[in-house]
C-alpha positions as CSV (number, residue, x, y, z in Angstrom):
1,M,-77.7,28.5,51.3
2,K,-79.3,31.3,49.6
3,E,-76.0,33.9,50.0
4,N,-73.7,31.6,48.5
5,H,-75.7,32.0,45.0
6,I,-76.3,35.7,44.9
7,D,-74.4,37.9,42.3
8,I,-73.7,41.3,43.8
9,I,-72.7,44.3,41.9
10,K,-69.7,46.1,43.3
11,S,-69.3,50.1,42.8
12,S,-66.6,49.2,39.8
13,G,-69.6,47.7,37.9
14,L,-67.8,44.3,38.3
15,T,-69.8,41.3,39.6
16,A,-69.0,39.2,42.5
17,K,-70.6,36.4,45.1
18,F,-72.1,37.6,48.1
19,S,-69.5,36.9,50.9
20,L,-71.4,36.6,54.4
21,E,-67.9,36.5,55.9
22,K,-66.7,40.0,54.6
23,L,-70.0,41.5,55.8
24,R,-69.4,39.9,58.9
25,N,-65.8,40.9,59.2
26,S,-67.0,44.5,58.2
27,L,-69.3,44.5,61.3
28,K,-66.8,42.9,63.4
29,R,-64.4,45.8,62.8
30,T,-66.7,48.3,64.7
31,G,-66.6,46.3,67.9
32,A,-69.9,44.9,67.9
33,N,-70.6,41.5,69.3
34,N,-72.2,38.5,68.0
35,D,-75.7,39.4,69.9
36,I,-75.7,42.3,67.6
37,I,-74.0,41.0,64.2
38,E,-75.9,37.8,63.8
39,P,-79.6,39.5,63.6
40,I,-78.3,42.0,61.2
41,L,-76.8,39.4,58.7
42,E,-79.7,37.3,59.2
43,T,-82.1,40.0,57.9
44,V,-79.5,41.0,55.2
45,V,-79.4,37.7,54.0
46,D,-83.0,37.2,53.8
47,E,-83.4,40.5,51.8
48,L,-80.7,39.7,49.1
49,Y,-82.0,39.4,45.5
50,Q,-79.7,38.6,42.2
51,G,-78.0,41.7,41.1
52,I,-78.1,43.9,44.2
53,S,-75.3,46.3,44.6
54,T,-72.9,46.6,47.4
55,K,-74.5,49.7,48.2
56,E,-77.6,48.5,48.8
57,I,-76.1,46.1,51.0
58,Y,-74.1,48.6,52.9
59,N,-77.2,51.0,53.4
60,R,-79.5,48.0,54.8
61,A,-76.9,46.8,57.2
62,F,-75.9,50.3,58.4
63,A,-79.6,51.3,58.9
64,L,-80.3,47.9,61.1
65,L,-76.7,48.6,63.0
66,K,-77.7,52.5,63.8
67,K,-80.9,51.2,65.3
68,K,-78.7,49.0,67.8
69,N,-76.0,51.6,68.5
70,S,-75.2,54.7,66.7
71,Y,-71.3,54.8,67.8
72,L,-70.9,51.2,66.4
73,A,-73.0,52.9,63.0
74,S,-70.3,55.8,62.9
75,K,-67.5,53.3,62.9
76,Y,-69.2,51.3,60.3
77,K,-69.6,53.9,58.0
78,L,-65.9,55.3,58.1
79,K,-65.3,54.3,54.5
80,K,-68.4,56.2,53.3
81,A,-67.5,59.3,55.5
82,I,-64.1,59.7,53.7
83,Y,-65.7,60.2,50.5
84,E,-67.9,62.9,52.4
85,L,-64.9,65.0,52.8
86,G,-65.4,66.1,49.1
87,P,-66.3,67.3,46.9
88,T,-62.7,69.3,46.7
89,G,-59.6,67.5,48.0
90,F,-58.7,69.7,50.7
91,P,-60.4,68.4,53.7
92,F,-58.8,65.2,52.7
93,E,-55.5,66.6,52.5
94,R,-56.1,68.3,55.8
95,F,-57.5,64.6,57.4
96,V,-54.4,63.0,56.0
97,A,-51.8,65.7,57.8
98,A,-53.9,64.9,60.7
99,V,-53.3,61.3,60.7
100,L,-49.4,62.0,60.2
101,K,-49.3,64.6,63.2
102,Y,-50.7,62.0,65.7
103,S,-48.2,59.5,64.2
104,G,-45.7,62.1,65.7
105,Y,-44.7,63.8,62.6
106,H,-44.3,67.5,62.1
107,V,-46.7,68.7,59.3
108,Q,-47.3,71.4,57.1
109,I,-50.1,71.9,54.4
110,N,-50.1,73.1,50.8
111,N,-46.4,74.8,50.7
112,I,-45.1,75.9,47.5
113,V,-41.7,74.3,47.2
114,Q,-38.9,75.0,44.7
115,G,-37.9,72.3,42.8
116,H,-34.4,72.1,40.4
117,C,-36.3,72.7,37.3
118,V,-39.8,74.1,38.7
119,K,-41.8,75.1,41.7
120,H,-44.6,72.8,43.0
121,E,-47.3,72.9,45.4
122,I,-46.8,70.1,48.0
123,D,-50.0,68.5,49.8
124,V,-48.3,67.8,52.8
125,I,-44.6,68.1,54.3
126,A,-44.1,65.7,57.2
127,S,-40.8,65.7,59.2
128,K,-39.7,63.1,61.9
129,H,-36.2,62.1,63.1
130,N,-34.4,64.6,60.9
131,E,-36.2,63.5,58.0
132,T,-38.7,65.0,55.5
133,T,-41.5,63.3,53.7
134,I,-43.5,64.9,50.8
135,V,-47.2,63.8,50.5
136,E,-49.5,63.9,47.4
137,C,-53.1,63.1,48.4
138,K,-55.2,61.9,45.8
139,F,-59.1,62.1,46.6
140,H,-61.7,60.5,44.8
141,G,-65.5,61.4,45.7
142,E,-66.8,58.2,44.4
143,P,-66.2,54.2,45.0
144,G,-64.9,52.3,42.1
145,L,-62.5,55.3,41.0
146,N,-59.0,53.8,41.5
147,C,-55.3,55.3,41.2
148,N,-53.7,54.1,38.2
149,V,-50.0,54.1,37.2
150,K,-50.0,57.4,35.7
151,V,-50.6,58.8,39.5
152,P,-47.5,57.6,40.9
153,L,-45.3,58.2,37.7
154,Y,-46.6,61.8,37.8
155,I,-45.8,62.0,41.8
156,N,-42.4,60.3,41.4
157,S,-41.2,63.1,38.8
158,R,-42.3,65.8,41.1
159,Y,-40.5,64.1,44.0
160,R,-37.3,63.9,42.5
161,D,-37.3,67.4,41.0
162,V,-38.0,68.7,44.7
163,K,-35.4,66.3,46.3
164,E,-32.5,67.4,43.9
165,K,-33.1,71.0,45.4
166,W,-34.1,70.2,48.6
167,N,-30.9,68.2,49.7
168,G,-28.5,70.3,47.4
169,Y,-29.8,73.6,50.0
170,S,-27.4,73.6,53.0
171,K,-30.0,75.4,55.3
172,N,-32.2,72.3,55.0
173,T,-31.3,70.4,58.2
174,H,-33.8,67.4,57.5
175,K,-33.2,65.5,54.5
176,L,-35.8,64.9,51.9
177,T,-35.8,61.2,52.2
178,Q,-39.2,59.8,50.8
179,G,-42.3,60.6,48.7
180,W,-45.6,59.4,49.3
181,V,-48.9,58.8,47.7
182,V,-51.9,58.6,49.9
183,T,-55.4,57.8,48.5
184,N,-58.8,57.1,49.8
185,T,-59.5,54.4,47.2
186,R,-57.2,51.6,45.7
187,F,-54.2,51.6,43.6
188,T,-54.4,49.3,40.5
189,E,-51.8,46.6,40.2
190,D,-49.3,48.4,37.7
191,A,-49.4,51.3,40.0
192,L,-48.2,49.1,43.2
193,I,-45.7,47.7,41.2
194,Y,-44.5,51.1,39.6
195,G,-44.4,53.0,43.1
196,N,-42.9,49.8,45.1
197,C,-40.1,49.7,42.2
198,V,-39.2,53.4,42.5
199,G,-39.2,53.8,46.3
200,L,-42.6,55.6,46.8
201,Y,-44.7,54.8,49.8
202,L,-48.1,54.1,48.8
203,L,-50.9,54.3,51.2
204,S,-54.6,53.5,50.0
205,W,-57.8,52.4,51.9
206,D,-56.4,49.1,52.5
207,Y,-52.9,48.8,51.4
208,P,-50.3,48.4,53.2
209,K,-52.0,45.2,54.5
210,N,-52.8,45.9,58.0
211,D,-51.6,49.2,58.2
212,G,-53.6,51.0,55.5
213,L,-55.7,54.1,55.9
214,K,-58.5,52.5,57.7
215,D,-56.1,50.6,59.9
216,R,-54.4,53.8,60.7
217,I,-57.9,55.6,61.7
218,D,-58.9,52.7,63.9
219,R,-55.5,52.1,65.5
220,L,-55.2,56.0,66.3
221,S,-59.1,57.0,66.9
222,L,-58.9,59.5,64.3
223,Y,-62.2,59.5,62.6
224,P,-63.5,62.2,60.4
225,I,-66.3,64.4,61.6
226,T,-68.4,62.7,58.8
227,V,-68.7,59.7,60.4
228,S,-70.9,61.2,62.9
229,T,-74.7,59.6,62.5
230,L,-76.2,62.4,65.0
231,L,-75.1,65.6,62.8
232,N,-76.6,66.4,59.4
233,N,-75.3,66.8,56.2
234,R,-75.4,71.0,56.5
235,E,-73.7,70.7,60.1
236,K,-70.8,68.6,58.9
237,Q,-70.2,70.8,55.7
238,F,-70.3,73.6,58.1
239,L,-67.8,72.0,60.7
240,L,-65.4,71.2,57.2
241,S,-65.5,74.9,55.9
242,R,-64.1,76.1,59.4
243,D,-61.3,73.3,58.8
244,V,-62.9,71.1,61.5
245,V,-61.8,68.0,59.9
246,L,-61.4,65.3,63.0
247,C,-64.1,64.5,65.5
248,R,-61.6,64.8,68.3
249,E,-61.3,68.8,67.3
250,L,-64.5,69.1,69.0
251,I,-63.8,67.6,72.3
252,G,-63.5,70.4,74.7
253,D,-64.3,73.1,72.3
254,V,-68.1,73.2,71.8
255,F,-68.1,76.6,70.0
256,Y,-69.0,75.6,66.5
257,L,-71.8,73.5,68.0
258,D,-73.1,76.3,70.0
259,H,-72.7,78.3,66.5
260,L,-74.9,75.8,64.8
261,G,-77.4,76.5,67.6
262,I,-77.6,73.0,68.4
263,S,-79.7,72.6,71.8
264,E,-78.0,71.3,75.0
265,V,-79.8,67.7,74.8
266,R,-78.7,67.1,71.4
267,K,-75.0,68.7,71.8
268,Q,-74.5,66.3,74.8
269,K,-75.4,63.4,72.3
270,I,-73.1,64.4,70.0
271,L,-70.3,65.2,72.3
272,N,-71.0,61.3,73.8
273,E,-70.7,60.1,70.6
274,I,-67.5,61.7,69.9
275,N,-65.7,60.6,73.1
276,Q,-66.9,57.0,72.2
277,L,-65.4,57.1,69.1
278,C,-62.2,59.2,70.4
279,N,-61.6,56.5,73.1
280,R,-62.5,59.3,75.8
């Protein structure tokens, strides 16, 4: 078949064979049924050509899915939506904190913590069951930029410095027991080997398997505001500037939508989309 012989260009610049199953599975993750998926696959395959980029394939599949169902299209664009949390890493830090909060942690953001040697600005401090975790977030605004071994090397040295001071201070009732590195992209093989060797917890887009960032978001329905197909870029940036990072933060609070001057008809469409995403 045609698709078995098509070379595609990945975001990293590397070449790979087009995989119909990968595209089918990515569409299935949205909850779309075969009546929606199969016509999309047929159209995309018919439009393939040698050297097509994964971005072009994604854009075509997304456009076709959006015509069928805007809610499913919102779920399909999750990975891109995480990139849209940029250009700074701060919204991503708030997003990671929210994922941990809804996983049962008490969280604090951007605290200055005294280590044994120097002070450190920690992205997220998360506590649960009398144990504390410090979390460092590495945000990349473009696909293909992965976290290499330098990242866990650096984070581990900071974690060890903070841990020595933290656990030696009698007023800290929660012991510091783990350091995390969270990224919206992927870790290189050396980064994974080193991080696991020294006991860091590594969380990326698809690592650990079946419990990566994308799995947690889907499981908890914690979609970033940037997944919306009904809000425009200006409106999304406005919400992010007001620290509205999660779709669920707009449920029951339409102040910001009213502030943006969004009409009642369009506002109801946006809220319906958000309620579907949040399983309400």
